[in-house]
Structure formats: structure tokens, C-alpha cells
C-alpha positions as CSV (number, residue, x, y, z in Angstrom):
1,M,90.1,84.7,108.0
2,T,90.9,88.2,109.7
3,I,89.4,91.2,107.3
4,A,91.3,94.5,107.0
5,R,88.4,97.2,107.7
6,H,90.6,100.4,107.3
7,V,93.5,100.1,104.9
8,A,96.3,103.4,104.4
9,I,98.6,103.6,101.6
10,I,101.6,105.7,101.0
11,M,101.9,105.9,97.4
12,D,105.3,105.9,96.5
13,G,107.3,106.1,92.9
14,N,105.9,107.9,90.7
15,G,108.8,109.9,89.6
16,R,110.9,106.8,89.3
17,W,108.1,105.2,87.4
18,A,108.6,108.2,84.6
19,R,112.1,108.3,85.1
20,R,112.5,104.5,83.7
21,R,110.5,105.4,80.9
22,H,112.2,108.2,79.9
23,L,109.2,110.2,81.0
24,P,108.3,113.8,81.9
25,R,107.7,113.2,86.3
26,A,104.1,114.7,85.3
27,M,103.6,111.7,83.5
28,G,104.3,109.2,86.5
29,H,102.0,111.7,88.7
30,R,99.2,111.3,85.8
31,R,99.4,107.4,85.6
32,G,99.7,107.4,89.5
33,V,96.3,109.0,89.7
34,E,94.7,106.6,87.2
35,A,95.9,103.9,89.5
36,V,93.9,105.7,92.6
37,R,90.9,105.4,90.1
38,E,90.9,101.8,89.8
39,L,91.5,101.0,92.9
40,V,88.8,103.3,94.2
41,R,86.4,101.2,91.6
42,G,87.4,98.0,92.9
43,L,87.0,98.9,96.5
44,A,83.2,97.3,97.0
45,G,85.0,93.6,96.6
46,T,87.7,93.8,99.2
47,G,85.6,94.4,102.2
48,I,87.4,97.6,103.1
49,E,85.2,99.6,104.7
50,C,87.6,103.2,104.7
51,L,90.9,103.5,102.0
52,T,93.5,106.2,103.0
53,L,95.9,107.6,100.7
54,Y,98.8,109.7,101.1
55,A,98.5,112.0,98.5
56,F,100.1,115.4,99.7
57,S,102.3,115.7,102.3
58,S,102.8,118.7,104.1
59,E,106.9,118.9,103.3
60,N,105.8,118.3,99.4
61,W,105.7,122.3,99.3
62,K,109.6,121.7,99.6
63,R,109.3,120.5,95.5
64,P,109.7,122.4,92.4
65,G,106.7,125.2,92.3
66,E,106.0,123.6,88.7
67,E,105.6,120.1,90.4
68,V,103.9,121.3,92.9
69,D,101.4,123.3,90.4
70,D,100.8,119.8,88.4
71,L,99.9,118.1,91.3
72,M,97.2,120.4,92.4
73,N,95.5,121.0,89.0
74,L,95.6,117.1,88.9
75,M,93.7,117.3,92.1
76,R,91.2,119.9,90.7
77,K,90.5,117.3,87.5
78,F,90.1,114.7,89.6
79,V,88.0,115.9,92.0
80,K,85.8,117.2,89.0
81,S,86.0,114.0,87.0
82,D,85.4,111.5,89.5
83,L,83.1,112.7,92.0
84,P,79.7,111.5,90.0
85,E,81.3,108.6,90.3
86,F,81.8,108.4,93.6
87,V,78.4,109.6,94.4
88,A,76.8,106.8,92.0
89,N,79.1,104.1,93.7
90,D,78.4,105.4,97.6
91,V,81.6,106.6,98.7
92,R,82.1,109.0,101.1
93,L,85.1,111.4,100.7
94,K,86.8,112.6,103.6
95,I,89.9,114.9,103.8
96,I,92.3,114.6,106.6
97,G,95.4,117.4,107.0
98,D,95.5,121.0,106.9
99,W,93.7,121.0,103.7
100,Q,91.8,124.1,104.1
101,G,94.9,125.6,103.8
102,L,95.4,125.4,100.0
103,A,94.2,127.4,97.5
104,P,90.7,128.9,97.6
105,D,89.1,127.1,94.4
106,I,90.2,124.0,95.7
107,V,88.8,124.1,99.2
108,A,85.7,125.2,97.8
109,M,85.7,121.8,95.4
110,L,86.4,119.8,98.2
111,E,83.9,121.4,100.5
112,D,81.6,120.8,97.4
113,A,82.6,117.0,97.0
114,L,82.4,116.3,100.9
115,A,78.8,117.2,101.0
116,Q,77.7,115.3,97.6
117,T,79.2,112.4,99.5
118,S,78.4,112.7,103.0
119,Q,75.7,109.8,102.9
120,G,78.4,107.4,101.4
121,S,79.0,103.7,103.0
122,R,82.4,103.1,102.2
123,T,85.0,105.9,103.1
124,L,87.6,107.3,100.6
125,A,90.0,109.6,102.9
126,V,92.7,111.5,101.0
127,A,95.7,112.8,103.1
128,L,96.2,116.4,101.8
129,N,98.8,119.1,103.2
130,Y,98.8,116.5,105.8
131,G,101.7,115.5,108.4
132,S,101.6,113.0,111.2
133,Q,103.1,115.0,113.5
134,Q,101.3,118.2,113.1
135,E,98.0,116.2,113.6
136,I,99.1,114.8,117.0
137,A,100.4,118.2,118.0
138,R,97.4,119.9,117.3
139,A,95.4,117.2,118.6
140,A,97.1,117.1,122.4
141,A,96.5,121.0,122.2
142,K,92.6,120.7,121.6
143,A,92.5,117.7,124.1
144,A,94.4,119.8,126.9
145,A,91.8,123.3,126.2
146,R,89.3,120.6,126.7
147,G,90.6,119.2,130.0
148,E,93.4,116.0,130.7
149,I,95.5,114.8,128.0
150,T,95.2,111.2,127.7
151,P,95.5,108.6,124.8
152,E,91.9,108.8,124.5
153,T,91.4,112.5,124.6
154,I,93.9,112.2,122.2
155,A,92.6,110.4,120.1
156,A,89.4,111.5,120.0
157,Q,90.7,115.1,118.3
158,L,92.8,113.6,115.6
159,D,91.4,113.7,111.5
160,T,90.6,110.0,111.7
161,A,89.1,110.5,115.1
162,D,85.5,109.2,112.9
163,L,87.1,106.1,111.3
164,P,87.8,102.6,112.3
165,P,91.4,101.9,113.5
166,L,93.7,101.2,111.2
167,D,94.3,97.6,110.5
168,L,97.1,97.8,107.1
169,L,99.7,100.1,106.0
170,I,100.8,99.2,102.5
171,R,103.8,101.3,101.1
172,T,105.1,101.2,97.6
173,S,108.2,101.7,95.9
174,G,110.2,99.9,98.0
175,E,110.6,102.2,100.6
176,V,110.7,101.3,104.6
177,R,110.0,104.2,106.3
178,L,106.5,106.1,107.2
179,S,107.5,109.8,106.3
180,N,105.1,111.5,108.8
181,F,102.0,109.4,107.6
182,L,99.8,108.4,110.2
183,L,102.2,107.8,113.5
184,W,99.7,107.7,115.9
185,Q,97.0,105.6,113.7
186,C,100.3,103.0,113.2
187,A,100.8,102.1,116.8
188,Y,99.2,98.4,116.1
189,A,98.3,98.5,112.5
190,E,100.3,95.8,110.7
191,M,102.6,97.0,107.7
192,I,103.6,95.8,104.1
193,F,106.0,97.4,101.8
194,V,106.3,96.4,98.3
195,D,108.4,96.9,95.7
196,T,105.8,98.0,93.1
197,L,105.9,101.5,92.2
198,W,102.5,103.2,92.5
199,P,101.2,103.9,88.8
200,D,101.5,99.9,88.7
201,F,99.9,99.3,91.6
202,T,96.6,97.3,90.9
203,L,93.9,95.8,92.7
204,A,95.9,92.2,92.3
205,H,98.5,93.9,94.4
206,L,96.2,95.2,97.1
207,A,94.2,91.2,97.1
208,E,97.9,89.6,98.0
209,A,98.6,92.3,100.3
210,L,95.2,91.3,102.0
211,E,95.9,87.8,101.6
212,E,99.1,88.5,103.8
213,F,97.4,90.2,106.3
214,A,94.6,87.8,106.8
215,R,97.6,85.3,107.7
216,R,99.3,87.5,110.6
217,E,97.9,87.0,114.0
218,R,97.5,90.3,115.4
219,R,98.7,90.4,119.5
220,Y,98.3,94.0,120.5
221,G,101.1,92.8,123.1
222,G,99.4,90.3,124.4
223,R,100.1,86.7,123.6
């Protein structure tokens, strides 16, 4: 059986989840955080070494200010409340994207969390203020500054350079697009698109996706 070492998820559908229940959009985001929490707690039994979550894109700044503020406050609360659990459960936190451009208190909080979890054996990578095109451009510029530009030298400068190659990308809510997420890393990744809205996504849904992944034959361009 093929095991997915690195799984990435585009967590989509918080707003629709709230709208269908006639709730404020913020409630969808809060329920989405609970879904993240439950998934991280169940990682140990999945065989996944790294879980990468698309939490806040560089394009999300275009959303209404009130919604952005709510998302930032949820991030603060999540890190404060769950950091001790990360440490206890041997989870290493990694942040990808231009996260140092966030509010100074969030940056300080994340730096502390990164330091406290640095020895974890499983990785939770969170994409914050992330855009894949921007990541590739930064990596190419760094590679050029060092010398020859090749796929290998660009890959070595990506935010994910120290993570296992991406095996599986999952997107919730029925949308079928990558939305500027891990474009380089998805070159040979398997992709699964599910109709489930993110707040309703559970470990059982993840297990189904991993089972489907295990049934696929990965050829990497060969036969």
C-alpha cells in the first residue's frame, strides 16, 4: 500500500457552511478552526509525516476588513490555545508564505511557537499570507543570485524545501482549482476534490482520501 507522507489541504467552504445555516460568516471560520484542531489531533494514526494547510492566502487581504480581522484573531486564539498540545503531541509547526508581513504581535507569537515545537517528529505546515506564484518568484530570484537556475536550485529555495515531496492535495467544497497554492509542489502530486465543506471535514473524510490515494498508480511520467 502506498502511504502519503505529505498531504496538503485547501480548506474551502467556511462561508457557504455558515450561509446554509443562516449564521454569520465568522461562525463558519470558527467551525473551520475546530475541524483543523480535530484533524491535527488525529494525525498520529494516519502515517502522514507532514500536513500542509492553506490558511490565509496573499489574495485574502481583498476580503472585507472585518472578516480579515476575525481571521487574524482566530489565528491568535488558535496558537495560544493549541501550542501546549502541539508540544505534548510532538507536532512541529512550520509556517510558509510571507508570514513576517503579518501584524507584529502575530509574528512574535509564531516565532515563539516555531521555537517551542522545533523538535517535533510530525509537521503541521500552515500557509499564511501565501501565494505560490510569489513563492516561485522568490525562489527563482534566490537561485539566480547564487548561480545557475535549474529546477533543483529553485526547489532548494522554496518555502517547503525541508518538507517531504507533496504526495496528495485535497480540496474541499466541490471547487476544482488550485487557487495559487503549491503550484510547483503539485507537479506530480495526486489530487482529490471532495464536495464536503471544510467545517464538516473529519478524520473519516481524510481516511477515505488516503485510501483512494493508496489505490492510485503513480508513474511520474513513465509507464
